[in-house]
C-alpha positions in Angstrom: 153.5 86.3 -218.8 151.5 89.4 -217.7 149.3 90.9 -220.5 146.5 93.4 -221.1 143.7 93.2 -223.7 140.7 95.2 -225.1 138.1 92.5 -224.9 135.7 94.3 -227.2 136.4 92.0 -230.4 136.8 88.7 -228.6 134.5 86.0 -227.5 136.1 85.9 -224.0 139.5 84.4 -223.1 138.8 80.7 -223.5 139.5 79.0 -226.9 136.2 78.2 -228.6 135.8 76.5 -232.0 134.9 79.0 -234.7 135.3 82.0 -232.5 137.9 84.7 -232.0 139.2 84.5 -228.5 142.1 86.0 -226.5 143.6 82.6 -225.7 143.2 81.4 -229.3 145.0 84.6 -230.6 147.8 84.5 -228.0 148.3 80.9 -228.6 148.5 81.2 -232.3 151.0 83.8 -231.8 153.2 81.6 -229.6 152.9 78.8 -232.1 154.4 81.1 -234.7 157.3 82.0 -232.4 158.1 78.3 -231.2 157.0 76.6 -234.2 154.7 74.1 -232.4 151.4 74.3 -230.4 151.8 76.1 -227.1 149.0 75.7 -224.5 148.4 78.5 -221.9 147.0 78.4 -218.5 145.3 81.6 -217.3 144.7 83.2 -213.8 141.0 84.1 -214.6 138.9 83.4 -217.6 137.1 86.5 -218.6 133.9 86.6 -220.5 133.1 87.9 -224.0 133.6 91.8 -224.1 135.5 91.8 -220.7 138.9 93.6 -220.6 142.1 93.0 -218.7 145.0 95.2 -217.5 146.8 92.6 -215.4 145.9 89.0 -216.7 148.5 86.4 -216.0 149.3 83.2 -218.0 151.9 80.4 -217.9 153.0 78.1 -220.6 155.9 75.5 -220.8 158.9 75.6 -222.8 161.7 73.0 -223.1 165.2 74.0 -221.7 166.5 74.2 -225.3 163.8 76.6 -226.4 164.3 78.9 -223.5 168.1 79.0 -223.7 168.1 79.5 -227.5 165.9 82.7 -227.2 168.7 85.3 -227.4 169.9 83.8 -230.7 173.4 85.2 -230.3 172.4 88.7 -229.2 173.5 90.3 -225.9 170.2 89.6 -224.2 169.3 87.5 -221.2 166.8 84.8 -221.8 164.0 86.7 -220.2 164.8 89.9 -222.1 164.7 88.0 -225.4 161.6 86.2 -224.4 159.7 89.5 -223.8 161.1 91.1 -226.9 160.0 88.0 -229.2 156.6 87.5 -227.5 155.7 91.2 -228.0 156.8 90.9 -231.6 154.4 88.0 -232.4 151.6 89.3 -230.3 151.8 92.7 -232.0 150.1 90.8 -235.0 147.0 90.5 -233.1 146.1 94.0 -234.0 147.0 96.2 -230.9 144.2 94.5 -228.8 146.7 92.6 -226.8 149.9 93.8 -225.1 152.4 91.9 -223.2 153.9 93.8 -220.2 156.2 91.1 -218.9 157.3 87.7 -219.8 159.9 85.6 -217.9 160.8 82.3 -216.5 158.6 81.5 -213.5 159.8 80.4 -210.1 159.4 76.6 -209.3 155.9 75.6 -208.5 154.3 78.5 -210.1 150.8 78.1 -211.6 149.0 81.1 -213.0 145.6 79.8 -211.8 146.2 77.9 -208.6 149.0 79.9 -207.1 147.1 83.1 -207.1 146.2 84.6 -203.8 143.4 86.9 -205.3 142.0 88.5 -208.3 140.8 92.1 -208.4 138.2 93.6 -210.9 136.7 97.0 -211.5 133.5 98.3 -213.1 132.9 101.7 -214.3 129.5 103.3 -214.2 128.5 106.8 -215.6 125.3 107.4 -213.6 123.2 110.1 -215.1 123.3 111.5 -218.7 125.5 114.4 -217.5 128.3 111.9 -217.1 127.8 110.0 -220.3 130.9 110.4 -222.5 130.8 108.8 -226.0 134.8 108.6 -225.9 134.6 106.2 -222.9 131.4 104.4 -223.8 133.4 101.1 -224.7 134.5 100.8 -221.2 131.8 102.5 -219.1 128.1 101.6 -218.3 125.7 104.5 -219.1 123.2 104.1 -216.1 120.2 106.6 -216.4 119.7 107.1 -212.6 122.1 108.9 -210.4 123.5 106.6 -207.7 125.0 107.1 -204.2 128.3 105.2 -203.6 127.7 104.9 -199.9 124.2 103.1 -200.5 125.7 100.8 -203.0 128.8 99.9 -200.7 126.3 99.3 -197.8 124.3 96.8 -199.8 127.3 95.1 -201.3 128.8 94.6 -197.8 126.6 91.6 -197.3 128.4 89.7 -200.0 131.8 90.1 -198.5 133.0 86.9 -196.9 132.9 83.1 -197.7 129.6 82.2 -199.2 127.8 80.0 -201.6 127.5 82.3 -204.7 125.0 80.1 -206.6 122.5 83.0 -206.8 125.4 85.1 -208.4 127.0 82.8 -211.0 126.6 80.2 -213.6 127.6 76.9 -212.1 129.7 74.5 -213.8 129.1 70.7 -213.5 131.2 69.1 -210.6 132.4 72.6 -209.7 132.0 74.4 -206.3 130.1 77.8 -206.3 131.7 78.6 -202.8 134.1 81.7 -202.9 135.6 84.2 -200.5 134.9 87.7 -201.6 137.3 90.0 -199.8 136.1 93.3 -201.1 133.1 94.8 -202.8 132.8 98.6 -202.7 131.9 101.6 -204.8 133.9 104.9 -205.0 133.3 108.0 -207.1 136.5 109.0 -208.8 137.5 112.6 -209.5 136.1 112.4 -213.0 132.7 111.7 -211.6 132.5 108.0 -212.6 131.6 105.4 -210.1 134.0 102.6 -210.0 133.1 99.3 -208.2 136.1 97.3 -207.0 135.7 93.5 -206.3 138.5 91.2 -204.9 138.1 87.5 -204.1 140.3 84.5 -204.0 138.7 83.3 -207.3 135.4 84.2 -209.1 132.7 81.8 -210.4 131.4 82.2 -214.1 129.6 85.5 -214.4 129.9 86.2 -210.7 131.2 89.8 -210.8 128.7 91.0 -213.6 125.8 89.3 -211.6 126.7 90.8 -208.2 126.9 94.4 -210.0 123.5 93.8 -211.5 122.0 92.9 -208.3 123.4 95.9 -206.4 122.1 98.2 -209.2 118.5 96.7 -208.9 118.5 97.4 -205.3 119.7 101.0 -206.0 117.1 101.6 -208.6 114.2 100.4 -206.3 113.6 97.0 -208.2 114.4 95.2 -205.0 114.2 96.1 -201.3 117.4 96.8 -199.2 118.9 93.5 -198.0 118.1 91.6 -201.2 121.8 90.7 -201.7 122.0 89.0 -198.3 118.6 87.2 -198.8 119.8 85.8 -202.0 123.0 84.6 -200.4 121.1 83.0 -197.6 118.9 81.1 -200.0 121.2 80.2 -202.9 119.3 79.5 -206.1 119.7 80.5 -209.8 116.5 81.7 -211.2 115.0 84.3 -213.5 116.1 87.1 -210.9 119.7 86.2 -211.6 120.6 89.0 -214.1 124.0 90.2 -215.2 125.3 93.6 -215.8 126.8 94.5 -219.1 130.3 93.1 -219.8 132.1 96.1 -221.4 132.9 98.0 -218.2 134.4 95.1 -216.5 138.3 95.0 -216.2 140.4 92.3 -214.7 142.9 94.7 -213.0 145.4 92.6 -211.0 146.3 89.1 -209.9 148.4 88.7 -206.7 150.7 85.8 -205.9 152.8 84.9 -202.8 156.5 85.0 -202.5 158.3 82.6 -204.7 159.1 80.0 -202.1 155.3 79.8 -201.2 154.1 79.3 -204.8 153.9 75.5 -204.9 152.4 75.3 -201.3 149.7 77.9 -202.4 148.9 75.9 -205.7 148.5 72.7 -203.6 146.4 74.2 -201.0 144.1 75.9 -203.8 143.6 72.6 -205.3 142.9 70.8 -202.0 140.1 73.2 -201.0 137.8 71.7 -203.9 136.6 69.2 -201.3 133.7 66.8 -202.2 131.5 68.6 -199.6 132.0 71.8 -201.4 131.1 70.3 -204.9 127.6 70.7 -206.3 126.6 67.9 -208.6 124.2 68.8 -211.3 
């Protein structure tokens, strides 16, 4: 299932006791449809206040549940699935919209089959570009920035590194990732848009990388600071995150259907013991 959501009113993707989350809301809707608890697996967990245009999840149905979806109407099972899922998720209040829902190819796993995830981050640099109508999805930054300078500093983060300095590590989880793209481009509307693409991202990694580059651009740190922090990975008081509301998960890419299972298996295998930090 491919869906988009406005993360403003949610405490992130993942279900949390006593908090309103995207996962919790989606699973409540699916439970209403199938009359039983339905657990989802997501391509990338987003933080509180972060949005998505191309989030991907999977969930399991029995064969009987899937085949009974048309309920006598002249619809394919996938057409009926999309229609019914849209119907129940519309009750979330317009904050979530399902773009696509269909039976997955054998071996598909929303998380482990993914080739990469792509995020964008919008920045209105300078008061002349501040627009109250887009403030919910754009960072208001007081200083005017040069995209070429930002991209040059960001380039040091591209590649396979230990990103401990730029994420919140989880116990028994690796902080090694391959960042494939980190660039800044000024769009026609004058807004600076950062694009980051990686095989996967650690917790808070995108926002911390954005925050680090902005600190260099504002003169709080010297040029080359991104590289130095990667060279000596440590999480300390200098690890700061940019605001969550301009961040959007734009796209998740997958291989061809016949490669899905192999991709999932190889992704799991890369979590080798020598890559794992134990804290």
